[in-house]
Each structure stands twice: as C-alpha cells, then as structure tokens.
PDB file with one MODEL, atoms N, CA, C and O in Angstrom:
MODEL        1
ATOM      1  N   UNK A   1    -177.289 182.248 -34.939  1.00  0.00           N
ATOM      2  CA  UNK A   1    -176.367 183.293 -34.497  1.00  0.00           C
ATOM      3  C   UNK A   1    -176.206 184.293 -35.642  1.00  0.00           C
ATOM      4  O   UNK A   1    -175.996 183.908 -36.792  1.00  0.00           O
ATOM      5  N   UNK A   2    -176.304 185.549 -35.319  1.00  0.00           N
ATOM      6  CA  UNK A   2    -176.125 186.567 -36.354  1.00  0.00           C
ATOM      7  C   UNK A   2    -174.663 186.625 -36.786  1.00  0.00           C
ATOM      8  O   UNK A   2    -173.770 186.156 -36.080  1.00  0.00           O
ATOM      9  N   UNK A   3    -174.445 187.198 -37.935  1.00  0.00           N
ATOM     10  CA  UNK A   3    -173.088 187.308 -38.463  1.00  0.00           C
ATOM     11  C   UNK A   3    -172.210 188.110 -37.513  1.00  0.00           C
ATOM     12  O   UNK A   3    -171.081 187.710 -37.227  1.00  0.00           O
ATOM     13  N   UNK A   4    -172.716 189.238 -37.021  1.00  0.00           N
ATOM     14  CA  UNK A   4    -171.905 190.058 -36.113  1.00  0.00           C
ATOM     15  C   UNK A   4    -171.587 189.309 -34.830  1.00  0.00           C
ATOM     16  O   UNK A   4    -170.480 189.430 -34.304  1.00  0.00           O
ATOM     17  N   UNK A   5    -172.540 188.534 -34.316  1.00  0.00           N
ATOM     18  CA  UNK A   5    -172.264 187.749 -33.113  1.00  0.00           C
ATOM     19  C   UNK A   5    -171.223 186.672 -33.388  1.00  0.00           C
ATOM     20  O   UNK A   5    -170.356 186.416 -32.553  1.00  0.00           O
ATOM     21  N   UNK A   6    -171.305 186.044 -34.547  1.00  0.00           N
ATOM     22  CA  UNK A   6    -170.303 185.038 -34.904  1.00  0.00           C
ATOM     23  C   UNK A   6    -168.925 185.676 -35.039  1.00  0.00           C
ATOM     24  O   UNK A   6    -167.927 185.105 -34.600  1.00  0.00           O
ATOM     25  N   UNK A   7    -168.871 186.856 -35.643  1.00  0.00           N
ATOM     26  CA  UNK A   7    -167.592 187.557 -35.772  1.00  0.00           C
ATOM     27  C   UNK A   7    -167.049 187.943 -34.401  1.00  0.00           C
ATOM     28  O   UNK A   7    -165.853 187.804 -34.144  1.00  0.00           O
ATOM     29  N   UNK A   8    -167.925 188.429 -33.518  1.00  0.00           N
ATOM     30  CA  UNK A   8    -167.479 188.798 -32.166  1.00  0.00           C
ATOM     31  C   UNK A   8    -166.902 187.593 -31.435  1.00  0.00           C
ATOM     32  O   UNK A   8    -165.879 187.705 -30.760  1.00  0.00           O
ATOM     33  N   UNK A   9    -167.553 186.448 -31.567  1.00  0.00           N
ATOM     34  CA  UNK A   9    -167.059 185.234 -30.923  1.00  0.00           C
ATOM     35  C   UNK A   9    -165.708 184.822 -31.505  1.00  0.00           C
ATOM     36  O   UNK A   9    -164.805 184.432 -30.765  1.00  0.00           O
ATOM     37  N   UNK A  10    -165.570 184.908 -32.819  1.00  0.00           N
ATOM     38  CA  UNK A  10    -164.322 184.507 -33.473  1.00  0.00           C
ATOM     39  C   UNK A  10    -163.186 185.479 -33.177  1.00  0.00           C
ATOM     40  O   UNK A  10    -162.016 185.096 -33.224  1.00  0.00           O
ATOM     41  N   UNK A  11    -163.519 186.736 -32.872  1.00  0.00           N
ATOM     42  CA  UNK A  11    -162.482 187.734 -32.587  1.00  0.00           C
ATOM     43  C   UNK A  11    -161.669 187.374 -31.351  1.00  0.00           C
ATOM     44  O   UNK A  11    -160.537 187.834 -31.199  1.00  0.00           O
ATOM     45  N   UNK A  12    -162.226 186.566 -30.478  1.00  0.00           N
ATOM     46  CA  UNK A  12    -161.515 186.183 -29.256  1.00  0.00           C
ATOM     47  C   UNK A  12    -160.521 185.051 -29.494  1.00  0.00           C
ATOM     48  O   UNK A  12    -159.710 184.739 -28.622  1.00  0.00           O
ATOM     49  N   UNK A  13    -160.585 184.443 -30.661  1.00  0.00           N
ATOM     50  CA  UNK A  13    -159.679 183.339 -30.961  1.00  0.00           C
ATOM     51  C   UNK A  13    -158.294 183.874 -31.311  1.00  0.00           C
ATOM     52  O   UNK A  13    -158.163 184.931 -31.928  1.00  0.00           O
ATOM     53  N   UNK A  14    -157.273 183.138 -30.912  1.00  0.00           N
ATOM     54  CA  UNK A  14    -155.908 183.587 -31.222  1.00  0.00           C
ATOM     55  C   UNK A  14    -155.586 183.381 -32.698  1.00  0.00           C
ATOM     56  O   UNK A  14    -156.249 182.616 -33.399  1.00  0.00           O
ATOM     57  N   UNK A  15    -154.574 184.066 -33.137  1.00  0.00           N
ATOM     58  CA  UNK A  15    -154.055 183.855 -34.480  1.00  0.00           C
ATOM     59  C   UNK A  15    -154.833 184.554 -35.569  1.00  0.00           C
ATOM     60  O   UNK A  15    -155.536 185.538 -35.337  1.00  0.00           O
ATOM     61  N   UNK A  16    -154.685 184.015 -36.764  1.00  0.00           N
ATOM     62  CA  UNK A  16    -155.206 184.661 -37.960  1.00  0.00           C
ATOM     63  C   UNK A  16    -156.727 184.700 -37.986  1.00  0.00           C
ATOM     64  O   UNK A  16    -157.300 185.666 -38.490  1.00  0.00           O
ATOM     65  N   UNK A  17    -157.401 183.679 -37.460  1.00  0.00           N
ATOM     66  CA  UNK A  17    -158.864 183.682 -37.463  1.00  0.00           C
ATOM     67  C   UNK A  17    -159.395 184.862 -36.661  1.00  0.00           C
ATOM     68  O   UNK A  17    -160.313 185.553 -37.104  1.00  0.00           O
ATOM     69  N   UNK A  18    -158.829 185.093 -35.498  1.00  0.00           N
ATOM     70  CA  UNK A  18    -159.251 186.227 -34.680  1.00  0.00           C
ATOM     71  C   UNK A  18    -158.984 187.549 -35.370  1.00  0.00           C
ATOM     72  O   UNK A  18    -159.806 188.463 -35.311  1.00  0.00           O
ATOM     73  N   UNK A  19    -157.829 187.655 -36.027  1.00  0.00           N
ATOM     74  CA  UNK A  19    -157.475 188.896 -36.727  1.00  0.00           C
ATOM     75  C   UNK A  19    -158.401 189.148 -37.917  1.00  0.00           C
ATOM     76  O   UNK A  19    -158.843 190.277 -38.131  1.00  0.00           O
ATOM     77  N   UNK A  20    -158.694 188.105 -38.687  1.00  0.00           N
ATOM     78  CA  UNK A  20    -159.600 188.263 -39.825  1.00  0.00           C
ATOM     79  C   UNK A  20    -161.018 188.565 -39.357  1.00  0.00           C
ATOM     80  O   UNK A  20    -161.720 189.368 -39.972  1.00  0.00           O
ATOM     81  N   UNK A  21    -161.439 187.929 -38.279  1.00  0.00           N
ATOM     82  CA  UNK A  21    -162.766 188.215 -37.727  1.00  0.00           C
ATOM     83  C   UNK A  21    -162.856 189.672 -37.296  1.00  0.00           C
ATOM     84  O   UNK A  21    -163.879 190.321 -37.511  1.00  0.00           O
ATOM     85  N   UNK A  22    -161.791 190.190 -36.688  1.00  0.00           N
ATOM     86  CA  UNK A  22    -161.768 191.594 -36.270  1.00  0.00           C
ATOM     87  C   UNK A  22    -161.896 192.508 -37.482  1.00  0.00           C
ATOM     88  O   UNK A  22    -162.658 193.475 -37.457  1.00  0.00           O
ATOM     89  N   UNK A  23    -161.155 192.205 -38.541  1.00  0.00           N
ATOM     90  CA  UNK A  23    -161.221 193.020 -39.755  1.00  0.00           C
ATOM     91  C   UNK A  23    -162.619 192.986 -40.368  1.00  0.00           C
ATOM     92  O   UNK A  23    -163.161 194.024 -40.745  1.00  0.00           O
ATOM     93  N   UNK A  24    -163.197 191.796 -40.466  1.00  0.00           N
ATOM     94  CA  UNK A  24    -164.533 191.666 -41.043  1.00  0.00           C
ATOM     95  C   UNK A  24    -165.581 192.363 -40.183  1.00  0.00           C
ATOM     96  O   UNK A  24    -166.501 192.992 -40.705  1.00  0.00           O
ATOM     97  N   UNK A  25    -165.442 192.250 -38.878  1.00  0.00           N
ATOM     98  CA  UNK A  25    -166.364 192.931 -37.962  1.00  0.00           C
ATOM     99  C   UNK A  25    -166.276 194.440 -38.144  1.00  0.00           C
ATOM    100  O   UNK A  25    -167.298 195.118 -38.254  1.00  0.00           O
ATOM    101  N   UNK A  26    -165.058 194.961 -38.176  1.00  0.00           N
ATOM    102  CA  UNK A  26    -164.865 196.407 -38.325  1.00  0.00           C
ATOM    103  C   UNK A  26    -165.434 196.917 -39.649  1.00  0.00           C
ATOM    104  O   UNK A  26    -166.083 197.963 -39.693  1.00  0.00           O
ATOM    105  N   UNK A  27    -165.189 196.178 -40.712  1.00  0.00           N
ATOM    106  CA  UNK A  27    -165.697 196.563 -42.028  1.00  0.00           C
ATOM    107  C   UNK A  27    -167.228 196.552 -42.026  1.00  0.00           C
ATOM    108  O   UNK A  27    -167.860 197.467 -42.554  1.00  0.00           O
ATOM    109  N   UNK A  28    -167.816 195.518 -41.433  1.00  0.00           N
ATOM    110  CA  UNK A  28    -169.275 195.421 -41.368  1.00  0.00           C
ATOM    111  C   UNK A  28    -169.866 196.565 -40.559  1.00  0.00           C
ATOM    112  O   UNK A  28    -170.876 197.146 -40.955  1.00  0.00           O
ATOM    113  N   UNK A  29    -169.251 196.891 -39.437  1.00  0.00           N
ATOM    114  CA  UNK A  29    -169.723 198.006 -38.610  1.00  0.00           C
ATOM    115  C   UNK A  29    -169.610 199.331 -39.372  1.00  0.00           C
ATOM    116  O   UNK A  29    -170.513 200.165 -39.305  1.00  0.00           O
ATOM    117  N   UNK A  30    -168.509 199.522 -40.089  1.00  0.00           N
ATOM    118  CA  UNK A  30    -168.333 200.757 -40.861  1.00  0.00           C
ATOM    119  C   UNK A  30    -169.391 200.871 -41.958  1.00  0.00           C
ATOM    120  O   UNK A  30    -169.896 201.962 -42.226  1.00  0.00           O
ATOM    121  N   UNK A  31    -169.720 199.762 -42.579  1.00  0.00           N
ATOM    122  CA  UNK A  31    -170.778 199.767 -43.594  1.00  0.00           C
ATOM    123  C   UNK A  31    -172.127 200.084 -42.951  1.00  0.00           C
ATOM    124  O   UNK A  31    -172.885 200.910 -43.460  1.00  0.00           O
ATOM    125  N   UNK A  32    -172.422 199.424 -41.830  1.00  0.00           N
ATOM    126  CA  UNK A  32    -173.689 199.659 -41.134  1.00  0.00           C
ATOM    127  C   UNK A  32    -173.816 201.099 -40.652  1.00  0.00           C
ATOM    128  O   UNK A  32    -174.921 201.635 -40.582  1.00  0.00           O
ATOM    129  N   UNK A  33    -172.697 201.722 -40.321  1.00  0.00           N
ATOM    130  CA  UNK A  33    -172.697 203.113 -39.854  1.00  0.00           C
ATOM    131  C   UNK A  33    -172.686 204.121 -41.000  1.00  0.00           C
ATOM    132  O   UNK A  33    -172.733 205.327 -40.759  1.00  0.00           O
ATOM    133  N   UNK A  34    -172.623 203.640 -42.249  1.00  0.00           N
ATOM    134  CA  UNK A  34    -172.647 204.530 -43.402  1.00  0.00           C
ATOM    135  C   UNK A  34    -171.298 205.114 -43.779  1.00  0.00           C
ATOM    136  O   UNK A  34    -171.220 206.014 -44.614  1.00  0.00           O
ATOM    137  N   UNK A  35    -170.240 204.608 -43.170  1.00  0.00           N
ATOM    138  CA  UNK A  35    -168.892 205.103 -43.466  1.00  0.00           C
ATOM    139  C   UNK A  35    -168.402 204.552 -44.807  1.00  0.00           C
ATOM    140  O   UNK A  35    -167.723 205.250 -45.560  1.00  0.00           O
ATOM    141  N   UNK A  36    -168.746 203.309 -45.095  1.00  0.00           N
ATOM    142  CA  UNK A  36    -168.365 202.678 -46.359  1.00  0.00           C
ATOM    143  C   UNK A  36    -169.581 202.571 -47.269  1.00  0.00           C
ATOM    144  O   UNK A  36    -170.694 202.320 -46.806  1.00  0.00           O
ATOM    145  N   UNK A  37    -169.359 202.762 -48.563  1.00  0.00           N
ATOM    146  CA  UNK A  37    -170.428 202.521 -49.531  1.00  0.00           C
ATOM    147  C   UNK A  37    -170.579 201.013 -49.717  1.00  0.00           C
ATOM    148  O   UNK A  37    -169.731 200.238 -49.275  1.00  0.00           O
ATOM    149  N   UNK A  38    -171.653 200.608 -50.366  1.00  0.00           N
ATOM    150  CA  UNK A  38    -171.858 199.186 -50.618  1.00  0.00           C
ATOM    151  C   UNK A  38    -170.726 198.617 -51.473  1.00  0.00           C
ATOM    152  O   UNK A  38    -170.253 197.509 -51.221  1.00  0.00           O
ATOM    153  N   UNK A  39    -170.296 199.367 -52.473  1.00  0.00           N
ATOM    154  CA  UNK A  39    -169.212 198.904 -53.347  1.00  0.00           C
ATOM    155  C   UNK A  39    -167.906 198.757 -52.574  1.00  0.00           C
ATOM    156  O   UNK A  39    -167.188 197.772 -52.748  1.00  0.00           O
ATOM    157  N   UNK A  40    -167.596 199.731 -51.722  1.00  0.00           N
ATOM    158  CA  UNK A  40    -166.377 199.659 -50.911  1.00  0.00           C
ATOM    159  C   UNK A  40    -166.440 198.468 -49.959  1.00  0.00           C
ATOM    160  O   UNK A  40    -165.466 197.732 -49.798  1.00  0.00           O
ATOM    161  N   UNK A  41    -167.594 198.295 -49.337  1.00  0.00           N
ATOM    162  CA  UNK A  41    -167.794 197.195 -48.402  1.00  0.00           C
ATOM    163  C   UNK A  41    -167.572 195.848 -49.087  1.00  0.00           C
ATOM    164  O   UNK A  41    -166.811 195.011 -48.600  1.00  0.00           O
ATOM    165  N   UNK A  42    -168.244 195.649 -50.217  1.00  0.00           N
ATOM    166  CA  UNK A  42    -168.108 194.385 -50.942  1.00  0.00           C
ATOM    167  C   UNK A  42    -166.670 194.147 -51.378  1.00  0.00           C
ATOM    168  O   UNK A  42    -166.167 193.028 -51.280  1.00  0.00           O
ATOM    169  N   UNK A  43    -166.011 195.188 -51.854  1.00  0.00           N
ATOM    170  CA  UNK A  43    -164.627 195.058 -52.298  1.00  0.00           C
ATOM    171  C   UNK A  43    -163.717 194.635 -51.149  1.00  0.00           C
ATOM    172  O   UNK A  43    -162.880 193.748 -51.317  1.00  0.00           O
ATOM    173  N   UNK A  44    -163.871 195.254 -50.000  1.00  0.00           N
ATOM    174  CA  UNK A  44    -163.025 194.920 -48.851  1.00  0.00           C
ATOM    175  C   UNK A  44    -163.278 193.498 -48.360  1.00  0.00           C
ATOM    176  O   UNK A  44    -162.334 192.774 -48.043  1.00  0.00           O
ATOM    177  N   UNK A  45    -164.534 193.099 -48.297  1.00  0.00           N
ATOM    178  CA  UNK A  45    -164.857 191.737 -47.857  1.00  0.00           C
ATOM    179  C   UNK A  45    -164.303 190.717 -48.847  1.00  0.00           C
ATOM    180  O   UNK A  45    -163.739 189.700 -48.444  1.00  0.00           O
ATOM    181  N   UNK A  46    -164.462 190.988 -50.139  1.00  0.00           N
ATOM    182  CA  UNK A  46    -163.937 190.078 -51.156  1.00  0.00           C
ATOM    183  C   UNK A  46    -162.420 189.997 -51.106  1.00  0.00           C
ATOM    184  O   UNK A  46    -161.852 188.926 -51.323  1.00  0.00           O
ATOM    185  N   UNK A  47    -161.756 191.110 -50.825  1.00  0.00           N
ATOM    186  CA  UNK A  47    -160.295 191.091 -50.694  1.00  0.00           C
ATOM    187  C   UNK A  47    -159.870 190.182 -49.555  1.00  0.00           C
ATOM    188  O   UNK A  47    -158.919 189.412 -49.690  1.00  0.00           O
ATOM    189  N   UNK A  48    -160.566 190.267 -48.444  1.00  0.00           N
ATOM    190  CA  UNK A  48    -160.229 189.400 -47.311  1.00  0.00           C
ATOM    191  C   UNK A  48    -160.437 187.947 -47.694  1.00  0.00           C
ATOM    192  O   UNK A  48    -159.590 187.100 -47.407  1.00  0.00           O
ATOM    193  N   UNK A  49    -161.550 187.654 -48.336  1.00  0.00           N
ATOM    194  CA  UNK A  49    -161.839 186.274 -48.728  1.00  0.00           C
ATOM    195  C   UNK A  49    -160.829 185.749 -49.737  1.00  0.00           C
ATOM    196  O   UNK A  49    -160.367 184.614 -49.619  1.00  0.00           O
ATOM    197  N   UNK A  50    -160.488 186.555 -50.715  1.00  0.00           N
ATOM    198  CA  UNK A  50    -159.637 186.096 -51.812  1.00  0.00           C
ATOM    199  C   UNK A  50    -158.149 186.164 -51.516  1.00  0.00           C
ATOM    200  O   UNK A  50    -157.428 185.192 -51.738  1.00  0.00           O
ATOM    201  N   UNK A  51    -157.690 187.283 -51.024  1.00  0.00           N
ATOM    202  CA  UNK A  51    -156.261 187.523 -50.903  1.00  0.00           C
ATOM    203  C   UNK A  51    -155.720 187.076 -49.555  1.00  0.00           C
ATOM    204  O   UNK A  51    -154.891 186.168 -49.486  1.00  0.00           O
ATOM    205  N   UNK A  52    -156.178 187.700 -48.498  1.00  0.00           N
ATOM    206  CA  UNK A  52    -155.614 187.424 -47.187  1.00  0.00           C
ATOM    207  C   UNK A  52    -155.838 185.983 -46.767  1.00  0.00           C
ATOM    208  O   UNK A  52    -154.919 185.330 -46.271  1.00  0.00           O
ATOM    209  N   UNK A  53    -157.041 185.485 -46.958  1.00  0.00           N
ATOM    210  CA  UNK A  53    -157.326 184.123 -46.529  1.00  0.00           C
ATOM    211  C   UNK A  53    -156.463 183.114 -47.273  1.00  0.00           C
ATOM    212  O   UNK A  53    -155.921 182.191 -46.665  1.00  0.00           O
ATOM    213  N   UNK A  54    -156.334 183.283 -48.576  1.00  0.00           N
ATOM    214  CA  UNK A  54    -155.538 182.335 -49.349  1.00  0.00           C
ATOM    215  C   UNK A  54    -154.059 182.418 -49.011  1.00  0.00           C
ATOM    216  O   UNK A  54    -153.393 181.388 -48.903  1.00  0.00           O
ATOM    217  N   UNK A  55    -153.538 183.621 -48.842  1.00  0.00           N
ATOM    218  CA  UNK A  55    -152.121 183.780 -48.542  1.00  0.00           C
ATOM    219  C   UNK A  55    -151.777 183.308 -47.135  1.00  0.00           C
ATOM    220  O   UNK A  55    -150.799 182.588 -46.938  1.00  0.00           O
ATOM    221  N   UNK A  56    -152.580 183.714 -46.166  1.00  0.00           N
ATOM    222  CA  UNK A  56    -152.244 183.465 -44.770  1.00  0.00           C
ATOM    223  C   UNK A  56    -152.772 182.135 -44.248  1.00  0.00           C
ATOM    224  O   UNK A  56    -152.313 181.666 -43.207  1.00  0.00           O
ATOM    225  N   UNK A  57    -153.715 181.522 -44.935  1.00  0.00           N
ATOM    226  CA  UNK A  57    -154.338 180.306 -44.430  1.00  0.00           C
ATOM    227  C   UNK A  57    -154.074 179.088 -45.302  1.00  0.00           C
ATOM    228  O   UNK A  57    -154.843 178.127 -45.273  1.00  0.00           O
ATOM    229  N   UNK A  58    -153.026 179.117 -46.056  1.00  0.00           N
ATOM    230  CA  UNK A  58    -152.739 178.020 -46.977  1.00  0.00           C
ATOM    231  C   UNK A  58    -152.711 176.665 -46.274  1.00  0.00           C
ATOM    232  O   UNK A  58    -153.137 175.666 -46.854  1.00  0.00           O
ATOM    233  N   UNK A  59    -152.219 176.612 -45.044  1.00  0.00           N
ATOM    234  CA  UNK A  59    -152.118 175.346 -44.330  1.00  0.00           C
ATOM    235  C   UNK A  59    -153.210 175.105 -43.313  1.00  0.00           C
ATOM    236  O   UNK A  59    -153.152 174.113 -42.587  1.00  0.00           O
ATOM    237  N   UNK A  60    -154.206 175.976 -43.230  1.00  0.00           N
ATOM    238  CA  UNK A  60    -155.268 175.860 -42.227  1.00  0.00           C
ATOM    239  C   UNK A  60    -156.617 175.774 -42.933  1.00  0.00           C
ATOM    240  O   UNK A  60    -157.308 176.777 -43.107  1.00  0.00           O
ATOM    241  N   UNK A  61    -156.975 174.563 -43.334  1.00  0.00           N
ATOM    242  CA  UNK A  61    -158.186 174.368 -44.127  1.00  0.00           C
ATOM    243  C   UNK A  61    -159.459 174.725 -43.360  1.00  0.00           C
ATOM    244  O   UNK A  61    -160.393 175.273 -43.945  1.00  0.00           O
ATOM    245  N   UNK A  62    -159.510 174.425 -42.071  1.00  0.00           N
ATOM    246  CA  UNK A  62    -160.707 174.711 -41.273  1.00  0.00           C
ATOM    247  C   UNK A  62    -160.974 176.210 -41.217  1.00  0.00           C
ATOM    248  O   UNK A  62    -162.099 176.650 -41.457  1.00  0.00           O
ATOM    249  N   UNK A  63    -159.952 176.993 -40.904  1.00  0.00           N
ATOM    250  CA  UNK A  63    -160.124 178.441 -40.828  1.00  0.00           C
ATOM    251  C   UNK A  63    -160.365 179.026 -42.211  1.00  0.00           C
ATOM    252  O   UNK A  63    -161.144 179.969 -42.355  1.00  0.00           O
ATOM    253  N   UNK A  64    -159.717 178.489 -43.214  1.00  0.00           N
ATOM    254  CA  UNK A  64    -159.923 178.961 -44.581  1.00  0.00           C
ATOM    255  C   UNK A  64    -161.382 178.777 -44.995  1.00  0.00           C
ATOM    256  O   UNK A  64    -161.975 179.673 -45.595  1.00  0.00           O
ATOM    257  N   UNK A  65    -161.955 177.633 -44.680  1.00  0.00           N
ATOM    258  CA  UNK A  65    -163.366 177.390 -44.995  1.00  0.00           C
ATOM    259  C   UNK A  65    -164.269 178.334 -44.215  1.00  0.00           C
ATOM    260  O   UNK A  65    -165.266 178.826 -44.744  1.00  0.00           O
ATOM    261  N   UNK A  66    -163.917 178.589 -42.949  1.00  0.00           N
ATOM    262  CA  UNK A  66    -164.706 179.521 -42.141  1.00  0.00           C
ATOM    263  C   UNK A  66    -164.715 180.898 -42.792  1.00  0.00           C
ATOM    264  O   UNK A  66    -165.767 181.529 -42.892  1.00  0.00           O
ATOM    265  N   UNK A  67    -163.551 181.367 -43.235  1.00  0.00           N
ATOM    266  CA  UNK A  67    -163.454 182.687 -43.865  1.00  0.00           C
ATOM    267  C   UNK A  67    -164.309 182.728 -45.129  1.00  0.00           C
ATOM    268  O   UNK A  67    -165.047 183.690 -45.346  1.00  0.00           O
ATOM    269  N   UNK A  68    -164.219 181.713 -45.946  1.00  0.00           N
ATOM    270  CA  UNK A  68    -165.010 181.670 -47.180  1.00  0.00           C
ATOM    271  C   UNK A  68    -166.499 181.693 -46.846  1.00  0.00           C
ATOM    272  O   UNK A  68    -167.260 182.439 -47.462  1.00  0.00           O
ATOM    273  N   UNK A  69    -166.918 180.885 -45.883  1.00  0.00           N
ATOM    274  CA  UNK A  69    -168.335 180.822 -45.533  1.00  0.00           C
ATOM    275  C   UNK A  69    -168.842 182.117 -44.925  1.00  0.00           C
ATOM    276  O   UNK A  69    -169.912 182.595 -45.303  1.00  0.00           O
ATOM    277  N   UNK A  70    -168.104 182.692 -43.996  1.00  0.00           N
ATOM    278  CA  UNK A  70    -168.568 183.911 -43.330  1.00  0.00           C
ATOM    279  C   UNK A  70    -168.610 185.079 -44.308  1.00  0.00           C
ATOM    280  O   UNK A  70    -169.507 185.917 -44.228  1.00  0.00           O
ATOM    281  N   UNK A  71    -167.656 185.145 -45.226  1.00  0.00           N
ATOM    282  CA  UNK A  71    -167.690 186.243 -46.196  1.00  0.00           C
ATOM    283  C   UNK A  71    -168.862 186.079 -47.164  1.00  0.00           C
ATOM    284  O   UNK A  71    -169.451 187.073 -47.588  1.00  0.00           O
ATOM    285  N   UNK A  72    -169.208 184.841 -47.519  1.00  0.00           N
ATOM    286  CA  UNK A  72    -170.383 184.614 -48.365  1.00  0.00           C
ATOM    287  C   UNK A  72    -171.651 185.078 -47.655  1.00  0.00           C
ATOM    288  O   UNK A  72    -172.516 185.707 -48.264  1.00  0.00           O
ATOM    289  N   UNK A  73    -171.755 184.766 -46.375  1.00  0.00           N
ATOM    290  CA  UNK A  73    -172.929 185.178 -45.601  1.00  0.00           C
ATOM    291  C   UNK A  73    -172.993 186.699 -45.510  1.00  0.00           C
ATOM    292  O   UNK A  73    -174.057 187.293 -45.683  1.00  0.00           O
ATOM    293  N   UNK A  74    -171.859 187.319 -45.240  1.00  0.00           N
ATOM    294  CA  UNK A  74    -171.815 188.782 -45.133  1.00  0.00           C
ATOM    295  C   UNK A  74    -172.254 189.420 -46.449  1.00  0.00           C
ATOM    296  O   UNK A  74    -173.072 190.340 -46.453  1.00  0.00           O
ATOM    297  N   UNK A  75    -171.717 188.938 -47.552  1.00  0.00           N
ATOM    298  CA  UNK A  75    -172.044 189.528 -48.856  1.00  0.00           C
ATOM    299  C   UNK A  75    -173.490 189.252 -49.270  1.00  0.00           C
ATOM    300  O   UNK A  75    -174.099 190.066 -49.963  1.00  0.00           O
ATOM    301  N   UNK A  76    -174.037 188.122 -48.854  1.00  0.00           N
ATOM    302  CA  UNK A  76    -175.424 187.820 -49.217  1.00  0.00           C
ATOM    303  C   UNK A  76    -176.415 188.675 -48.443  1.00  0.00           C
ATOM    304  O   UNK A  76    -177.566 188.821 -48.853  1.00  0.00           O
ATOM    305  N   UNK A  77    -175.975 189.236 -47.330  1.00  0.00           N
ATOM    306  CA  UNK A  77    -176.859 190.059 -46.504  1.00  0.00           C
ATOM    307  C   UNK A  77    -176.940 191.499 -46.993  1.00  0.00           C
ATOM    308  O   UNK A  77    -177.763 192.273 -46.502  1.00  0.00           O
ATOM    309  N   UNK A  78    -176.097 191.867 -47.953  1.00  0.00           N
ATOM    310  CA  UNK A  78    -176.070 193.257 -48.440  1.00  0.00           C
ATOM    311  C   UNK A  78    -177.129 193.457 -49.495  1.00  0.00           C
ATOM    312  O   UNK A  78    -177.269 194.557 -50.029  1.00  0.00           O
TER     313      UNK A  78
ENDMDL
END
C-alpha cells in the first residue's frame, strides 16, 4: 500500500489518528504539488512526529507507533 493510500485509509478513523493522518496527507499533497519546499515539508512532518504525536498520544501506544512509522516512511521517500 502506498503511503498516500495508507494515509487516506487512516483519515477515516475517528479521533487523533484520523486527524494526524489528514494533516500528514495534506502536507504530502502540498509538497507533491510544489507548494512546500523539501525543507518545509520535512520540518512539518517532523513536527507532527515529535510534538503532536508525543503530546496527544501519550496514552495510545499503538497510534503513537503508527505515527512514528508513517512519518519515517514519508521522510524516507523524499
């Protein structure tokens, strides 16, 4: 499954996972469309992985791991 397809599937989930998937999807689309530079893209993805995921997912280890893994995949594709 491609990263964008995985993000699209996760966007339908309720709660924080769906919201983070939506943010990551939007950022990826903006980068692919040339709206964001590579540096801006990487910074935004890293912020989601580091800040939002840790703050909002402190008690949800499964979703926290998903966020870490998906952001690693996204960043490795750049």
